[in-house]
C-alpha positions in Angstrom: 83.3 93.1 81.3 87.2 92.9 80.7 87.7 96.1 79.0 87.4 99.4 80.8 84.4 101.4 79.7 84.9 104.6 78.1 84.8 107.4 80.7 82.2 110.3 80.5 85.4 112.6 80.2 86.6 110.9 77.1 83.2 110.9 75.6 82.9 114.6 76.2 86.4 115.4 74.7 86.5 113.1 71.8 82.7 113.0 70.7 81.5 116.6 71.5 84.4 119.2 72.2 86.8 118.2 69.7 84.3 117.5 66.6 82.7 121.0 67.6 85.7 122.8 68.1 85.0 123.8 71.6 87.7 124.2 74.5 86.8 122.9 78.1 86.6 126.8 78.8 84.1 127.5 76.3 82.1 124.8 77.5 82.5 125.8 81.0 81.3 129.3 80.2 78.4 127.9 78.3 77.3 125.9 81.3 78.0 128.7 83.7 80.1 126.6 85.7 84.1 126.7 86.7 86.6 125.5 84.2 87.8 123.1 86.8 84.8 121.2 86.9 84.8 120.5 83.2 88.8 119.8 83.3 88.4 117.3 86.2 85.6 115.3 84.3 87.7 115.4 81.1 90.7 113.9 83.0 88.8 111.5 85.0 89.5 113.2 88.4 85.9 113.8 88.9 82.7 112.0 88.3 79.7 113.4 86.4 77.0 114.4 89.0 73.3 114.6 88.1 73.4 118.3 87.8 76.3 118.1 85.2 74.4 115.3 83.5 71.5 117.6 83.0 73.6 120.5 81.7 75.4 118.4 79.3 72.2 116.9 78.0 70.8 120.3 77.6 74.1 121.5 75.8 74.5 118.6 73.5 71.0 117.4 72.9 71.5 114.0 74.6 69.8 112.7 77.7 71.0 112.9 81.5 70.8 109.1 81.6 73.4 109.0 78.7 75.9 110.7 80.9 75.0 109.1 84.2 74.9 105.4 82.8 78.4 106.2 81.3 79.7 107.2 84.7 78.0 104.3 86.6 79.4 101.7 84.0 82.9 103.2 84.9 82.4 103.3 88.7 81.1 99.7 88.7 84.1 98.4 86.5 86.4 100.0 89.0 84.8 98.8 91.9 84.7 95.2 90.3 88.3 95.3 89.8 89.0 95.8 93.3 87.2 92.4 94.2 85.9 93.0 97.7 86.6 90.1 100.1 82.9 89.7 101.2 81.5 86.4 101.8 77.8 86.0 101.1 75.5 85.9 104.0 73.0 83.6 102.3 73.8 80.4 100.2 71.1 79.4 97.8 71.0 75.8 96.6 69.9 75.7 93.0 67.7 72.8 92.4 66.4 72.3 88.9 63.4 70.1 88.3 62.5 68.9 84.9 58.7 68.8 84.4 58.0 65.6 82.1 54.8 65.8 80.2 
């Protein structure tokens, strides 16, 4: 994947908060959490946790998997971009045998 995945915070802001006319504070109050939690997610300074995924799912009639999958896609993209310098421990030789009838 060459393009950076859309962050859960951007999805939250652009697809849910803005269309519904909600502020981050409104959402925080509704979810009984600190405003800073929502703000950090929206600004990509914090990840969506399983607890927040469940709360978002309940509030927006989505699934927790939707939020966690978006977070995982972003996390993996960031880690892959770092290109860790780890050599494989095991090397497999691919051998293809063609069966002739």
